[in-house]
C-alpha positions as CSV (number, residue, x, y, z in Angstrom):
1,M,-68.0,-23.5,76.7
2,C,-69.8,-26.7,77.7
3,S,-73.2,-25.3,77.1
4,V,-72.2,-24.1,73.6
5,L,-71.0,-27.6,72.7
6,S,-74.3,-29.1,74.1
7,V,-76.4,-26.7,72.0
8,L,-74.2,-27.4,68.9
9,S,-74.5,-31.2,69.4
10,I,-78.3,-30.9,69.7
11,F,-78.5,-28.8,66.6
12,L,-76.3,-31.2,64.7
13,T,-78.4,-34.1,65.9
14,F,-81.6,-32.4,64.5
15,A,-79.8,-31.6,61.3
16,L,-78.7,-35.2,60.8
17,F,-82.2,-36.4,61.5
18,A,-83.7,-34.0,59.0
19,R,-81.2,-35.0,56.4
20,I,-81.9,-38.7,56.9
21,E,-85.7,-38.0,56.5
22,I,-85.1,-36.1,53.3
23,V,-82.9,-38.9,51.8
24,A,-85.6,-41.5,52.8
25,R,-88.3,-39.4,51.2
26,N,-86.3,-39.0,48.0
27,T,-85.5,-42.7,47.9
28,E,-89.2,-43.6,48.2
29,T,-90.0,-41.2,45.4
30,M,-87.3,-42.6,43.2
31,D,-88.4,-46.2,44.0
32,S,-92.0,-45.3,43.1
33,K,-90.9,-43.8,39.8
34,F,-88.7,-46.8,39.0
35,T,-91.6,-49.2,39.8
36,Q,-93.9,-47.2,37.5
37,Q,-91.4,-47.3,34.7
38,I,-91.0,-51.0,35.1
39,Q,-94.8,-51.4,34.9
40,Q,-94.9,-49.3,31.7
41,I,-92.1,-51.4,30.1
42,Q,-93.9,-54.6,31.1
43,E,-97.2,-53.3,29.5
44,A,-95.3,-52.3,26.4
45,L,-93.7,-55.7,26.1
46,D,-97.0,-57.5,26.7
47,K,-98.6,-55.4,23.9
48,A,-95.7,-56.2,21.6
49,V,-96.1,-59.9,22.3
50,I,-99.8,-59.7,21.6
51,L,-99.2,-57.9,18.3
52,Q,-96.7,-60.5,17.2
53,D,-98.8,-63.5,18.2
54,P,-102.4,-62.8,19.1
55,Q,-102.9,-66.3,20.4
56,K,-100.5,-65.5,23.3
57,G,-102.7,-62.6,24.3
58,K,-105.7,-64.8,25.0
59,K,-106.1,-66.0,28.6
60,D,-106.4,-69.6,29.4
61,I,-109.7,-69.7,31.3
62,V,-109.0,-73.1,32.9
63,F,-105.6,-72.2,34.3
64,G,-106.0,-68.4,34.6
65,R,-103.0,-67.6,32.4
C-alpha cells in the first residue's frame, strides 16, 4: 500500500510540473501576442496622427523626437 502511494505521489508531482510548464508556455505565447497587438495599435495611432498633422510626423533632429 505504501509503495502504491509513493508511486502515485511521484506521478502526481510530474503531472503538476508538466501542467505548470504548459501554463507558463501558454502565458508567454499570450503575452507575446498581446505585445504584438499593442505595437500594431501604436503604429496605427502614429500613422493616424501623421495623417492629421504632417508636422507632428517629422522628427526633431536636435532633440531626437
